[in-house]
N, C-alpha and C positions, 0 to 999 in steps of 0.2 A: 505494501498498499504505499502510496507516495506520501508525502511531507508538503505540505503547500508553501510556494514558492514564489521566497517573499523584495528575489533581486532577478537584475535585469529580464522584467517582465517586456514583450509584447512594452510598445508603443501605441495601440491605436488603441492596447485595454489597459492601459495606465492611465490616458486619457478619457478616456471611459469611469474609471471608475472616480479621479478626481472633477467628471459631471454630473455625475450619481452624488460625490457628497455635494456642492455645488448645493445643481437644482433641486432633493432634494431636506435641504434645509438640516444635515448630518451633526452636530453636538457635537460639540469636542468629548464631552466626559463621551461618547457613543463613540470614538476612536477611540478614546486612549481605555476604553473596558476591552475592545479590537484587539490594538496591540497589547497587554498583557495578555491576552487567549494563545496570540501568533507564537508569543516570547512559549509557548508550552510545547512548543512543534509532537503536538500530534500528528498521529497520520490520516487522513482522509480516503476516503474508500476512489475507485478509479472517475467514477461516473457525477451523476450529477448530485449534491451534497447541499445540504444548507442548514445553518448556526441562527438557533432567535436568543441575543441579544434584549434590554428590560426593549428597544429602545425604538429596534430597528433590528432587519434581519438581515442576514448575508449571506451570497448565493455562490457557489459554487461547480467546478466540476471539476475532478483528479484534481493535479498540484497546482491551477489558479483557482483562487477568486477570480466570482465573471461579474458582480452589484450588489449593490445591494439595498436593499426591498424597506418601504416602512412599515412600521403596523398594520394591517390590513392590508396589504399585499401577501400575495397566496406565491410560496414559495414552490418548489419541484427537487422531490432526490430523498435522500433521505438524511435524516436530520438526524445534526448531533450533539450529544450534551452535552 
């Protein structure tokens, strides 16, 4: 099982993630929680997955984070604890 890639993201993906943070007004507190979670270096499934945080949901596929969703937006894939 892969670990989440944190370096050398494709430029278009990085731009997408930054756009989502801005467009969806993701608070710094939520990004802090995300950073702490990423520091655990846990493994993720090869296919679609998501991780719920109090004010957002992170969705990814394999080693890549794909997008940030607001509460109420429905993720798909395997839920991570």
